[in-house]
PDB file of the backbone (N, CA, C, O) and the ligand in Angstrom, with CONECT records:
HET     ZN  A 101       1
ATOM      1  N   MET A   1     -63.086  86.848 -21.159  1.00  0.00           N
ATOM      2  CA  MET A   1     -62.414  88.088 -21.552  1.00  0.00           C
ATOM      3  C   MET A   1     -61.553  88.571 -20.389  1.00  0.00           C
ATOM      4  O   MET A   1     -61.994  88.556 -19.240  1.00  0.00           O
ATOM      5  N   ALA A   2     -60.345  88.993 -20.679  1.00  0.00           N
ATOM      6  CA  ALA A   2     -59.428  89.467 -19.645  1.00  0.00           C
ATOM      7  C   ALA A   2     -59.915  90.804 -19.098  1.00  0.00           C
ATOM      8  O   ALA A   2     -60.440  91.649 -19.822  1.00  0.00           O
ATOM      9  N   LYS A   3     -59.721  90.958 -17.805  1.00  0.00           N
ATOM     10  CA  LYS A   3     -60.101  92.214 -17.150  1.00  0.00           C
ATOM     11  C   LYS A   3     -59.125  93.311 -17.555  1.00  0.00           C
ATOM     12  O   LYS A   3     -57.913  93.092 -17.569  1.00  0.00           O
ATOM     13  N   ALA A   4     -59.640  94.475 -17.881  1.00  0.00           N
ATOM     14  CA  ALA A   4     -58.778  95.610 -18.240  1.00  0.00           C
ATOM     15  C   ALA A   4     -57.996  96.054 -17.011  1.00  0.00           C
ATOM     16  O   ALA A   4     -58.523  96.018 -15.899  1.00  0.00           O
ATOM     17  N   PRO A   5     -56.733  96.477 -17.197  1.00  0.00           N
ATOM     18  CA  PRO A   5     -55.947  96.923 -16.058  1.00  0.00           C
ATOM     19  C   PRO A   5     -56.578  98.146 -15.390  1.00  0.00           C
ATOM     20  O   PRO A   5     -57.134  99.015 -16.062  1.00  0.00           O
ATOM     21  N   GLU A   6     -56.487  98.200 -14.083  1.00  0.00           N
ATOM     22  CA  GLU A   6     -56.958  99.368 -13.348  1.00  0.00           C
ATOM     23  C   GLU A   6     -56.019 100.533 -13.627  1.00  0.00           C
ATOM     24  O   GLU A   6     -54.837 100.315 -13.892  1.00  0.00           O
ATOM     25  N   PRO A   7     -56.522 101.780 -13.571  1.00  0.00           N
ATOM     26  CA  PRO A   7     -55.659 102.928 -13.825  1.00  0.00           C
ATOM     27  C   PRO A   7     -54.576 103.107 -12.761  1.00  0.00           C
ATOM     28  O   PRO A   7     -53.533 103.700 -13.038  1.00  0.00           O
ATOM     29  N   HIS A   8     -54.810 102.602 -11.547  1.00  0.00           N
ATOM     30  CA  HIS A   8     -53.814 102.677 -10.489  1.00  0.00           C
ATOM     31  C   HIS A   8     -53.715 101.299  -9.866  1.00  0.00           C
ATOM     32  O   HIS A   8     -54.670 100.524  -9.916  1.00  0.00           O
ATOM     33  N   GLY A   9     -52.575 100.986  -9.282  1.00  0.00           N
ATOM     34  CA  GLY A   9     -52.475  99.775  -8.506  1.00  0.00           C
ATOM     35  C   GLY A   9     -51.622  98.709  -9.145  1.00  0.00           C
ATOM     36  O   GLY A   9     -51.019  98.922 -10.197  1.00  0.00           O
ATOM     37  N   PRO A  10     -51.576  97.550  -8.497  1.00  0.00           N
ATOM     38  CA  PRO A  10     -50.674  96.494  -8.929  1.00  0.00           C
ATOM     39  C   PRO A  10     -51.051  95.899 -10.271  1.00  0.00           C
ATOM     40  O   PRO A  10     -52.219  95.874 -10.658  1.00  0.00           O
ATOM     41  N   ILE A  11     -50.044  95.427 -10.962  1.00  0.00           N
ATOM     42  CA  ILE A  11     -50.226  94.679 -12.196  1.00  0.00           C
ATOM     43  C   ILE A  11     -50.523  93.232 -11.816  1.00  0.00           C
ATOM     44  O   ILE A  11     -49.869  92.668 -10.938  1.00  0.00           O
ATOM     45  N   GLU A  12     -51.491  92.646 -12.467  1.00  0.00           N
ATOM     46  CA  GLU A  12     -51.772  91.238 -12.201  1.00  0.00           C
ATOM     47  C   GLU A  12     -50.606  90.386 -12.696  1.00  0.00           C
ATOM     48  O   GLU A  12     -49.935  90.757 -13.659  1.00  0.00           O
ATOM     49  N   PRO A  13     -50.356  89.237 -12.040  1.00  0.00           N
ATOM     50  CA  PRO A  13     -49.173  88.432 -12.368  1.00  0.00           C
ATOM     51  C   PRO A  13     -49.010  88.131 -13.853  1.00  0.00           C
ATOM     52  O   PRO A  13     -47.895  88.200 -14.369  1.00  0.00           O
ATOM     53  N   GLY A  14     -50.077  87.804 -14.543  1.00  0.00           N
ATOM     54  CA  GLY A  14     -49.980  87.455 -15.963  1.00  0.00           C
ATOM     55  C   GLY A  14     -49.625  88.619 -16.854  1.00  0.00           C
ATOM     56  O   GLY A  14     -49.259  88.422 -18.013  1.00  0.00           O
ATOM     57  N   GLN A  15     -49.729  89.854 -16.327  1.00  0.00           N
ATOM     58  CA  GLN A  15     -49.467  91.035 -17.142  1.00  0.00           C
ATOM     59  C   GLN A  15     -47.997  91.425 -17.162  1.00  0.00           C
ATOM     60  O   GLN A  15     -47.594  92.228 -18.004  1.00  0.00           O
ATOM     61  N   THR A  16     -47.187  90.886 -16.265  1.00  0.00           N
ATOM     62  CA  THR A  16     -45.783  91.284 -16.194  1.00  0.00           C
ATOM     63  C   THR A  16     -45.074  91.036 -17.516  1.00  0.00           C
ATOM     64  O   THR A  16     -44.363  91.912 -18.009  1.00  0.00           O
ATOM     65  N   ASP A  17     -45.255  89.860 -18.093  1.00  0.00           N
ATOM     66  CA  ASP A  17     -44.603  89.556 -19.368  1.00  0.00           C
ATOM     67  C   ASP A  17     -45.110  90.475 -20.475  1.00  0.00           C
ATOM     68  O   ASP A  17     -44.350  90.885 -21.353  1.00  0.00           O
ATOM     69  N   HIS A  18     -46.411  90.797 -20.425  1.00  0.00           N
ATOM     70  CA  HIS A  18     -46.979  91.710 -21.414  1.00  0.00           C
ATOM     71  C   HIS A  18     -46.271  93.063 -21.359  1.00  0.00           C
ATOM     72  O   HIS A  18     -45.897  93.611 -22.396  1.00  0.00           O
ATOM     73  N   PHE A  19     -46.087  93.600 -20.153  1.00  0.00           N
ATOM     74  CA  PHE A  19     -45.453  94.915 -20.037  1.00  0.00           C
ATOM     75  C   PHE A  19     -43.963  94.857 -20.347  1.00  0.00           C
ATOM     76  O   PHE A  19     -43.410  95.804 -20.907  1.00  0.00           O
ATOM     77  N   ARG A  20     -43.315  93.770 -19.994  1.00  0.00           N
ATOM     78  CA  ARG A  20     -41.905  93.623 -20.408  1.00  0.00           C
ATOM     79  C   ARG A  20     -41.815  93.641 -21.933  1.00  0.00           C
ATOM     80  O   ARG A  20     -40.886  94.220 -22.496  1.00  0.00           O
ATOM     81  N   GLY A  21     -42.776  93.007 -22.595  1.00  0.00           N
ATOM     82  CA  GLY A  21     -42.812  92.997 -24.053  1.00  0.00           C
ATOM     83  C   GLY A  21     -43.008  94.391 -24.628  1.00  0.00           C
ATOM     84  O   GLY A  21     -42.378  94.746 -25.624  1.00  0.00           O
ATOM     85  N   LEU A  22     -43.880  95.188 -24.006  1.00  0.00           N
ATOM     86  CA  LEU A  22     -44.096  96.554 -24.470  1.00  0.00           C
ATOM     87  C   LEU A  22     -42.817  97.375 -24.342  1.00  0.00           C
ATOM     88  O   LEU A  22     -42.491  98.157 -25.235  1.00  0.00           O
ATOM     89  N   LEU A  23     -42.092  97.203 -23.242  1.00  0.00           N
ATOM     90  CA  LEU A  23     -40.832  97.936 -23.054  1.00  0.00           C
ATOM     91  C   LEU A  23     -39.796  97.486 -24.070  1.00  0.00           C
ATOM     92  O   LEU A  23     -39.084  98.312 -24.641  1.00  0.00           O
ATOM     93  N   GLN A  24     -39.708  96.182 -24.300  1.00  0.00           N
ATOM     94  CA  GLN A  24     -38.727  95.659 -25.263  1.00  0.00           C
ATOM     95  C   GLN A  24     -39.033  96.163 -26.662  1.00  0.00           C
ATOM     96  O   GLN A  24     -38.119  96.434 -27.441  1.00  0.00           O
ATOM     97  N   ARG A  25     -40.320  96.291 -26.987  1.00  0.00           N
ATOM     98  CA  ARG A  25     -40.716  96.806 -28.302  1.00  0.00           C
ATOM     99  C   ARG A  25     -40.220  98.233 -28.499  1.00  0.00           C
ATOM    100  O   ARG A  25     -40.014  98.672 -29.631  1.00  0.00           O
ATOM    101  N   ARG A  26     -40.026  98.963 -27.389  1.00  0.00           N
ATOM    102  CA  ARG A  26     -39.532 100.346 -27.445  1.00  0.00           C
ATOM    103  C   ARG A  26     -38.018 100.415 -27.246  1.00  0.00           C
ATOM    104  O   ARG A  26     -37.455 101.499 -27.096  1.00  0.00           O
ATOM    105  N   GLY A  27     -37.371  99.263 -27.246  1.00  0.00           N
ATOM    106  CA  GLY A  27     -35.914  99.245 -27.149  1.00  0.00           C
ATOM    107  C   GLY A  27     -35.373  99.169 -25.738  1.00  0.00           C
ATOM    108  O   GLY A  27     -34.166  99.291 -25.532  1.00  0.00           O
ATOM    109  N   VAL A  28     -36.258  98.966 -24.748  1.00  0.00           N
ATOM    110  CA  VAL A  28     -35.810  98.847 -23.355  1.00  0.00           C
ATOM    111  C   VAL A  28     -35.651  97.357 -23.065  1.00  0.00           C
ATOM    112  O   VAL A  28     -36.623  96.675 -22.740  1.00  0.00           O
ATOM    113  N   ASN A  29     -34.433  96.861 -23.182  1.00  0.00           N
ATOM    114  CA  ASN A  29     -34.196  95.424 -23.044  1.00  0.00           C
ATOM    115  C   ASN A  29     -33.538  95.050 -21.726  1.00  0.00           C
ATOM    116  O   ASN A  29     -33.894  94.039 -21.122  1.00  0.00           O
ATOM    117  N   ASP A  30     -32.598  95.841 -21.281  1.00  0.00           N
ATOM    118  CA  ASP A  30     -31.875  95.520 -20.056  1.00  0.00           C
ATOM    119  C   ASP A  30     -31.799  96.798 -19.239  1.00  0.00           C
ATOM    120  O   ASP A  30     -30.834  97.556 -19.343  1.00  0.00           O
ATOM    121  N   LEU A  31     -32.809  97.032 -18.435  1.00  0.00           N
ATOM    122  CA  LEU A  31     -32.931  98.296 -17.721  1.00  0.00           C
ATOM    123  C   LEU A  31     -32.171  98.246 -16.405  1.00  0.00           C
ATOM    124  O   LEU A  31     -32.597  97.589 -15.455  1.00  0.00           O
ATOM    125  N   ALA A  32     -31.044  98.946 -16.358  1.00  0.00           N
ATOM    126  CA  ALA A  32     -30.305  99.079 -15.101  1.00  0.00           C
ATOM    127  C   ALA A  32     -30.871 100.272 -14.342  1.00  0.00           C
ATOM    128  O   ALA A  32     -31.200 101.296 -14.941  1.00  0.00           O
ATOM    129  N   CYS A  33     -30.982 100.143 -13.044  1.00  0.00           N
ATOM    130  CA  CYS A  33     -31.475 101.241 -12.213  1.00  0.00           C
ATOM    131  C   CYS A  33     -30.508 102.422 -12.336  1.00  0.00           C
ATOM    132  O   CYS A  33     -29.307 102.248 -12.125  1.00  0.00           O
ATOM    133  N   PRO A  34     -31.008 103.634 -12.675  1.00  0.00           N
ATOM    134  CA  PRO A  34     -30.107 104.783 -12.810  1.00  0.00           C
ATOM    135  C   PRO A  34     -29.524 105.242 -11.479  1.00  0.00           C
ATOM    136  O   PRO A  34     -28.548 105.993 -11.470  1.00  0.00           O
ATOM    137  N   ALA A  35     -30.086 104.818 -10.370  1.00  0.00           N
ATOM    138  CA  ALA A  35     -29.585 105.242  -9.062  1.00  0.00           C
ATOM    139  C   ALA A  35     -28.497 104.312  -8.542  1.00  0.00           C
ATOM    140  O   ALA A  35     -27.450 104.781  -8.094  1.00  0.00           O
ATOM    141  N   CYS A  36     -28.729 102.990  -8.593  1.00  0.00           N
ATOM    142  CA  CYS A  36     -27.782 102.058  -7.977  1.00  0.00           C
ATOM    143  C   CYS A  36     -27.102 101.131  -8.991  1.00  0.00           C
ATOM    144  O   CYS A  36     -26.147 100.434  -8.647  1.00  0.00           O
ATOM    145  N   GLY A  37     -27.586 101.117 -10.232  1.00  0.00           N
ATOM    146  CA  GLY A  37     -26.952 100.323 -11.271  1.00  0.00           C
ATOM    147  C   GLY A  37     -27.375  98.860 -11.308  1.00  0.00           C
ATOM    148  O   GLY A  37     -26.956  98.120 -12.199  1.00  0.00           O
ATOM    149  N   GLN A  38     -28.198  98.432 -10.353  1.00  0.00           N
ATOM    150  CA  GLN A  38     -28.643  97.038 -10.334  1.00  0.00           C
ATOM    151  C   GLN A  38     -29.799  96.837 -11.311  1.00  0.00           C
ATOM    152  O   GLN A  38     -30.408  97.802 -11.773  1.00  0.00           O
ATOM    153  N   ASN A  39     -30.089  95.596 -11.615  1.00  0.00           N
ATOM    154  CA  ASN A  39     -31.241  95.258 -12.444  1.00  0.00           C
ATOM    155  C   ASN A  39     -32.114  94.299 -11.639  1.00  0.00           C
ATOM    156  O   ASN A  39     -32.293  93.134 -11.993  1.00  0.00           O
ATOM    157  N   THR A  40     -32.651  94.836 -10.544  1.00  0.00           N
ATOM    158  CA  THR A  40     -33.433  94.019  -9.616  1.00  0.00           C
ATOM    159  C   THR A  40     -34.794  94.665  -9.397  1.00  0.00           C
ATOM    160  O   THR A  40     -35.145  95.024  -8.274  1.00  0.00           O
ATOM    161  N   TRP A  41     -35.553  94.810 -10.472  1.00  0.00           N
ATOM    162  CA  TRP A  41     -36.857  95.460 -10.391  1.00  0.00           C
ATOM    163  C   TRP A  41     -37.839  94.554  -9.671  1.00  0.00           C
ATOM    164  O   TRP A  41     -37.904  93.356  -9.944  1.00  0.00           O
ATOM    165  N   GLY A  42     -38.602  95.127  -8.753  1.00  0.00           N
ATOM    166  CA  GLY A  42     -39.532  94.361  -7.930  1.00  0.00           C
ATOM    167  C   GLY A  42     -40.864  94.096  -8.582  1.00  0.00           C
ATOM    168  O   GLY A  42     -41.723  93.439  -7.994  1.00  0.00           O
ATOM    169  N   GLY A  43     -41.053  94.596  -9.791  1.00  0.00           N
ATOM    170  CA  GLY A  43     -42.317  94.388 -10.474  1.00  0.00           C
ATOM    171  C   GLY A  43     -42.890  95.707 -10.947  1.00  0.00           C
ATOM    172  O   GLY A  43     -42.311  96.771 -10.730  1.00  0.00           O
ATOM    173  N   PHE A  44     -44.028  95.620 -11.592  1.00  0.00           N
ATOM    174  CA  PHE A  44     -44.662  96.787 -12.186  1.00  0.00           C
ATOM    175  C   PHE A  44     -45.949  97.139 -11.457  1.00  0.00           C
ATOM    176  O   PHE A  44     -46.627  96.264 -10.918  1.00  0.00           O
ATOM    177  N   VAL A  45     -46.280  98.421 -11.442  1.00  0.00           N
ATOM    178  CA  VAL A  45     -47.589  98.874 -10.969  1.00  0.00           C
ATOM    179  C   VAL A  45     -48.111  99.923 -11.936  1.00  0.00           C
ATOM    180  O   VAL A  45     -47.339 100.654 -12.557  1.00  0.00           O
ATOM    181  N   ASN A  46     -49.435  99.986 -12.055  1.00  0.00           N
ATOM    182  CA  ASN A  46     -50.062 101.088 -12.768  1.00  0.00           C
ATOM    183  C   ASN A  46     -50.064 102.285 -11.838  1.00  0.00           C
ATOM    184  O   ASN A  46     -50.430 102.161 -10.669  1.00  0.00           O
ATOM    185  N   ALA A  47     -49.663 103.434 -12.336  1.00  0.00           N
ATOM    186  CA  ALA A  47     -49.641 104.644 -11.519  1.00  0.00           C
ATOM    187  C   ALA A  47     -50.021 105.827 -12.393  1.00  0.00           C
ATOM    188  O   ALA A  47     -50.074 105.711 -13.618  1.00  0.00           O
ATOM    189  N   ALA A  48     -50.282 106.953 -11.770  1.00  0.00           N
ATOM    190  CA  ALA A  48     -50.645 108.152 -12.518  1.00  0.00           C
ATOM    191  C   ALA A  48     -49.959 109.359 -11.904  1.00  0.00           C
ATOM    192  O   ALA A  48     -49.764 109.435 -10.691  1.00  0.00           O
ATOM    193  N   ILE A  49     -49.601 110.295 -12.760  1.00  0.00           N
ATOM    194  CA  ILE A  49     -49.065 111.581 -12.321  1.00  0.00           C
ATOM    195  C   ILE A  49     -50.155 112.613 -12.575  1.00  0.00           C
ATOM    196  O   ILE A  49     -50.590 112.798 -13.712  1.00  0.00           O
ATOM    197  N   ASN A  50     -50.594 113.281 -11.519  1.00  0.00           N
ATOM    198  CA  ASN A  50     -51.613 114.313 -11.675  1.00  0.00           C
ATOM    199  C   ASN A  50     -50.934 115.641 -11.956  1.00  0.00           C
ATOM    200  O   ASN A  50     -50.038 116.059 -11.222  1.00  0.00           O
ATOM    201  N   ILE A  51     -51.363 116.299 -13.023  1.00  0.00           N
ATOM    202  CA  ILE A  51     -50.796 117.582 -13.436  1.00  0.00           C
ATOM    203  C   ILE A  51     -51.682 118.692 -12.876  1.00  0.00           C
ATOM    204  O   ILE A  51     -52.902 118.654 -13.037  1.00  0.00           O
ATOM    205  N   THR A  52     -51.072 119.679 -12.219  1.00  0.00           N
ATOM    206  CA  THR A  52     -51.837 120.813 -11.694  1.00  0.00           C
ATOM    207  C   THR A  52     -51.491 122.071 -12.486  1.00  0.00           C
ATOM    208  O   THR A  52     -50.513 122.100 -13.234  1.00  0.00           O
ATOM    209  N   ASP A  53     -52.309 123.107 -12.310  1.00  0.00           N
ATOM    210  CA  ASP A  53     -52.120 124.327 -13.102  1.00  0.00           C
ATOM    211  C   ASP A  53     -50.984 125.199 -12.588  1.00  0.00           C
ATOM    212  O   ASP A  53     -50.541 126.106 -13.294  1.00  0.00           O
ATOM    213  N   ALA A  54     -50.497 124.941 -11.356  1.00  0.00           N
ATOM    214  CA  ALA A  54     -49.390 125.727 -10.805  1.00  0.00           C
ATOM    215  C   ALA A  54     -48.773 124.941  -9.651  1.00  0.00           C
ATOM    216  O   ALA A  54     -49.443 124.096  -9.057  1.00  0.00           O
ATOM    217  N   PRO A  55     -47.512 125.205  -9.325  1.00  0.00           N
ATOM    218  CA  PRO A  55     -46.905 124.525  -8.180  1.00  0.00           C
ATOM    219  C   PRO A  55     -47.715 124.782  -6.906  1.00  0.00           C
ATOM    220  O   PRO A  55     -48.071 125.924  -6.618  1.00  0.00           O
ATOM    221  N   GLY A  56     -48.004 123.736  -6.151  1.00  0.00           N
ATOM    222  CA  GLY A  56     -48.751 123.861  -4.916  1.00  0.00           C
ATOM    223  C   GLY A  56     -50.264 123.893  -5.092  1.00  0.00           C
ATOM    224  O   GLY A  56     -51.004 123.876  -4.109  1.00  0.00           O
ATOM    225  N   SER A  57     -50.724 123.940  -6.326  1.00  0.00           N
ATOM    226  CA  SER A  57     -52.161 123.998  -6.597  1.00  0.00           C
ATOM    227  C   SER A  57     -52.786 122.617  -6.517  1.00  0.00           C
ATOM    228  O   SER A  57     -52.126 121.614  -6.787  1.00  0.00           O
ATOM    229  N   ASN A  58     -54.057 122.565  -6.147  1.00  0.00           N
ATOM    230  CA  ASN A  58     -54.812 121.323  -6.179  1.00  0.00           C
ATOM    231  C   ASN A  58     -55.696 121.227  -7.415  1.00  0.00           C
ATOM    232  O   ASN A  58     -56.435 120.256  -7.575  1.00  0.00           O
ATOM    233  N   ARG A  59     -55.625 122.223  -8.284  1.00  0.00           N
ATOM    234  CA  ARG A  59     -56.485 122.241  -9.465  1.00  0.00           C
ATOM    235  C   ARG A  59     -55.857 121.386 -10.562  1.00  0.00           C
ATOM    236  O   ARG A  59     -54.867 121.770 -11.184  1.00  0.00           O
ATOM    237  N   GLY A  60     -56.448 120.239 -10.776  1.00  0.00           N
ATOM    238  CA  GLY A  60     -55.930 119.301 -11.760  1.00  0.00           C
ATOM    239  C   GLY A  60     -56.247 119.728 -13.171  1.00  0.00           C
ATOM    240  O   GLY A  60     -57.359 120.165 -13.465  1.00  0.00           O
ATOM    241  N   VAL A  61     -55.268 119.601 -14.043  1.00  0.00           N
ATOM    242  CA  VAL A  61     -55.480 119.940 -15.448  1.00  0.00           C
ATOM    243  C   VAL A  61     -55.151 118.756 -16.366  1.00  0.00           C
ATOM    244  O   VAL A  61     -55.224 118.872 -17.590  1.00  0.00           O
ATOM    245  N   GLY A  62     -54.792 117.629 -15.768  1.00  0.00           N
ATOM    246  CA  GLY A  62     -54.505 116.460 -16.605  1.00  0.00           C
ATOM    247  C   GLY A  62     -53.851 115.360 -15.805  1.00  0.00           C
ATOM    248  O   GLY A  62     -53.468 115.547 -14.650  1.00  0.00           O
ATOM    249  N   THR A  63     -53.731 114.223 -16.433  1.00  0.00           N
ATOM    250  CA  THR A  63     -53.140 113.056 -15.796  1.00  0.00           C
ATOM    251  C   THR A  63     -52.265 112.329 -16.808  1.00  0.00           C
ATOM    252  O   THR A  63     -52.648 112.176 -17.968  1.00  0.00           O
ATOM    253  N   ILE A  64     -51.103 111.885 -16.377  1.00  0.00           N
ATOM    254  CA  ILE A  64     -50.257 111.027 -17.195  1.00  0.00           C
ATOM    255  C   ILE A  64     -50.362 109.616 -16.622  1.00  0.00           C
ATOM    256  O   ILE A  64     -49.936 109.367 -15.494  1.00  0.00           O
ATOM    257  N   ARG A  65     -50.923 108.704 -17.392  1.00  0.00           N
ATOM    258  CA  ARG A  65     -50.982 107.303 -16.949  1.00  0.00           C
ATOM    259  C   ARG A  65     -49.601 106.693 -17.162  1.00  0.00           C
ATOM    260  O   ARG A  65     -48.995 106.877 -18.217  1.00  0.00           O
ATOM    261  N   THR A  66     -49.110 105.976 -16.176  1.00  0.00           N
ATOM    262  CA  THR A  66     -47.774 105.411 -16.285  1.00  0.00           C
ATOM    263  C   THR A  66     -47.745 103.933 -15.882  1.00  0.00           C
ATOM    264  O   THR A  66     -48.621 103.422 -15.184  1.00  0.00           O
ATOM    265  N   LEU A  67     -46.697 103.290 -16.360  1.00  0.00           N
ATOM    266  CA  LEU A  67     -46.293 101.980 -15.876  1.00  0.00           C
ATOM    267  C   LEU A  67     -45.044 102.246 -15.041  1.00  0.00           C
ATOM    268  O   LEU A  67     -44.038 102.732 -15.558  1.00  0.00           O
ATOM    269  N   ALA A  68     -45.111 101.930 -13.758  1.00  0.00           N
ATOM    270  CA  ALA A  68     -43.992 102.219 -12.864  1.00  0.00           C
ATOM    271  C   ALA A  68     -43.334 100.925 -12.416  1.00  0.00           C
ATOM    272  O   ALA A  68     -43.999  99.918 -12.171  1.00  0.00           O
ATOM    273  N   ALA A  69     -42.003 100.976 -12.314  1.00  0.00           N
ATOM    274  CA  ALA A  69     -41.237  99.841 -11.794  1.00  0.00           C
ATOM    275  C   ALA A  69     -40.427 100.349 -10.610  1.00  0.00           C
ATOM    276  O   ALA A  69     -39.821 101.418 -10.681  1.00  0.00           O
ATOM    277  N   VAL A  70     -40.415  99.587  -9.527  1.00  0.00           N
ATOM    278  CA  VAL A  70     -39.694  99.968  -8.320  1.00  0.00           C
ATOM    279  C   VAL A  70     -38.443  99.096  -8.197  1.00  0.00           C
ATOM    280  O   VAL A  70     -38.529  97.870  -8.255  1.00  0.00           O
ATOM    281  N   CYS A  71     -37.275  99.736  -8.026  1.00  0.00           N
ATOM    282  CA  CYS A  71     -36.034  98.996  -7.836  1.00  0.00           C
ATOM    283  C   CYS A  71     -36.051  98.317  -6.464  1.00  0.00           C
ATOM    284  O   CYS A  71     -36.209  98.973  -5.435  1.00  0.00           O
ATOM    285  N   ALA A  72     -35.886  96.994  -6.471  1.00  0.00           N
ATOM    286  CA  ALA A  72     -35.924  96.230  -5.219  1.00  0.00           C
ATOM    287  C   ALA A  72     -34.662  96.449  -4.395  1.00  0.00           C
ATOM    288  O   ALA A  72     -34.638  96.107  -3.212  1.00  0.00           O
ATOM    289  N   GLN A  73     -33.614  97.011  -4.992  1.00  0.00           N
ATOM    290  CA  GLN A  73     -32.356  97.251  -4.276  1.00  0.00           C
ATOM    291  C   GLN A  73     -32.381  98.567  -3.509  1.00  0.00           C
ATOM    292  O   GLN A  73     -32.022  98.613  -2.332  1.00  0.00           O
ATOM    293  N   CYS A  74     -32.816  99.665  -4.198  1.00  0.00           N
ATOM    294  CA  CYS A  74     -32.703 100.990  -3.576  1.00  0.00           C
ATOM    295  C   CYS A  74     -34.020 101.758  -3.512  1.00  0.00           C
ATOM    296  O   CYS A  74     -34.082 102.808  -2.871  1.00  0.00           O
ATOM    297  N   GLY A  75     -35.073 101.261  -4.160  1.00  0.00           N
ATOM    298  CA  GLY A  75     -36.365 101.929  -4.089  1.00  0.00           C
ATOM    299  C   GLY A  75     -36.614 102.968  -5.154  1.00  0.00           C
ATOM    300  O   GLY A  75     -37.679 103.585  -5.173  1.00  0.00           O
ATOM    301  N   TYR A  76     -35.652 103.179  -6.047  1.00  0.00           N
ATOM    302  CA  TYR A  76     -35.864 104.122  -7.149  1.00  0.00           C
ATOM    303  C   TYR A  76     -37.095 103.695  -7.941  1.00  0.00           C
ATOM    304  O   TYR A  76     -37.333 102.506  -8.154  1.00  0.00           O
ATOM    305  N   VAL A  77     -37.885 104.705  -8.382  1.00  0.00           N
ATOM    306  CA  VAL A  77     -39.093 104.423  -9.160  1.00  0.00           C
ATOM    307  C   VAL A  77     -38.891 104.941 -10.580  1.00  0.00           C
ATOM    308  O   VAL A  77     -38.649 106.129 -10.792  1.00  0.00           O
ATOM    309  N   ALA A  78     -38.994 104.032 -11.552  1.00  0.00           N
ATOM    310  CA  ALA A  78     -38.931 104.396 -12.965  1.00  0.00           C
ATOM    311  C   ALA A  78     -40.353 104.392 -13.507  1.00  0.00           C
ATOM    312  O   ALA A  78     -41.124 103.473 -13.229  1.00  0.00           O
ATOM    313  N   MET A  79     -40.702 105.418 -14.280  1.00  0.00           N
ATOM    314  CA  MET A  79     -42.059 105.518 -14.815  1.00  0.00           C
ATOM    315  C   MET A  79     -42.024 105.667 -16.323  1.00  0.00           C
ATOM    316  O   MET A  79     -41.213 106.415 -16.871  1.00  0.00           O
ATOM    317  N   PHE A  80     -42.917 104.943 -16.985  1.00  0.00           N
ATOM    318  CA  PHE A  80     -43.039 104.980 -18.439  1.00  0.00           C
ATOM    319  C   PHE A  80     -44.460 105.400 -18.796  1.00  0.00           C
ATOM    320  O   PHE A  80     -45.425 104.907 -18.211  1.00  0.00           O
ATOM    321  N   ASP A  81     -44.584 106.310 -19.756  1.00  0.00           N
ATOM    322  CA  ASP A  81     -45.879 106.813 -20.185  1.00  0.00           C
ATOM    323  C   ASP A  81     -46.647 105.705 -20.902  1.00  0.00           C
ATOM    324  O   ASP A  81     -46.180 105.156 -21.899  1.00  0.00           O
ATOM    325  N   ARG A  82     -47.836 105.384 -20.379  1.00  0.00           N
ATOM    326  CA  ARG A  82     -48.630 104.313 -20.968  1.00  0.00           C
ATOM    327  C   ARG A  82     -49.102 104.660 -22.372  1.00  0.00           C
ATOM    328  O   ARG A  82     -49.261 103.760 -23.196  1.00  0.00           O
ATOM    329  N   GLU A  83     -49.332 105.932 -22.671  1.00  0.00           N
ATOM    330  CA  GLU A  83     -49.779 106.303 -24.010  1.00  0.00           C
ATOM    331  C   GLU A  83     -48.719 105.913 -25.041  1.00  0.00           C
ATOM    332  O   GLU A  83     -49.046 105.445 -26.132  1.00  0.00           O
ATOM    333  N   VAL A  84     -47.460 106.106 -24.689  1.00  0.00           N
ATOM    334  CA  VAL A  84     -46.364 105.738 -25.598  1.00  0.00           C
ATOM    335  C   VAL A  84     -46.265 104.222 -25.689  1.00  0.00           C
ATOM    336  O   VAL A  84     -46.188 103.665 -26.784  1.00  0.00           O
ATOM    337  N   LEU A  85     -46.266 103.550 -24.534  1.00  0.00           N
ATOM    338  CA  LEU A  85     -46.125 102.082 -24.539  1.00  0.00           C
ATOM    339  C   LEU A  85     -47.262 101.413 -25.272  1.00  0.00           C
ATOM    340  O   LEU A  85     -47.048 100.441 -25.995  1.00  0.00           O
ATOM    341  N   ASP A  86     -48.467 101.917 -25.098  1.00  0.00           N
ATOM    342  CA  ASP A  86     -49.644 101.270 -25.681  1.00  0.00           C
ATOM    343  C   ASP A  86     -49.866 101.682 -27.131  1.00  0.00           C
ATOM    344  O   ASP A  86     -50.671 101.072 -27.835  1.00  0.00           O
ATOM    345  N   GLY A  87     -49.152 102.720 -27.582  1.00  0.00           N
ATOM    346  CA  GLY A  87     -49.374 103.257 -28.932  1.00  0.00           C
ATOM    347  C   GLY A  87     -48.851 102.352 -30.032  1.00  0.00           C
ATOM    348  O   GLY A  87     -48.972 102.682 -31.212  1.00  0.00           O
TER     349      GLY A  87
HETATM  350 ZN    ZN A 101     -31.768 100.938  -7.606  1.00  0.00          ZN2+
END
């Protein structure tokens, strides 16, 4: 049985095609970096955005699980909501 992805951290090599497939299913076929215009993504990582109750607060009220891709050209980070991708 395949190991479930960790909520944070790198995507295992075999999962890259799986996540590309999830993006393509949502109509994301040729993703150009919005910052530099290149299509040189360095790979995917599991990441999370912690939601707090107010700016500057440490009181967490939720988490958005994301699939993040880092542009290998300029470092821009694109994030996709895993709930949408996995739905
Ligand atoms: Zn870029």
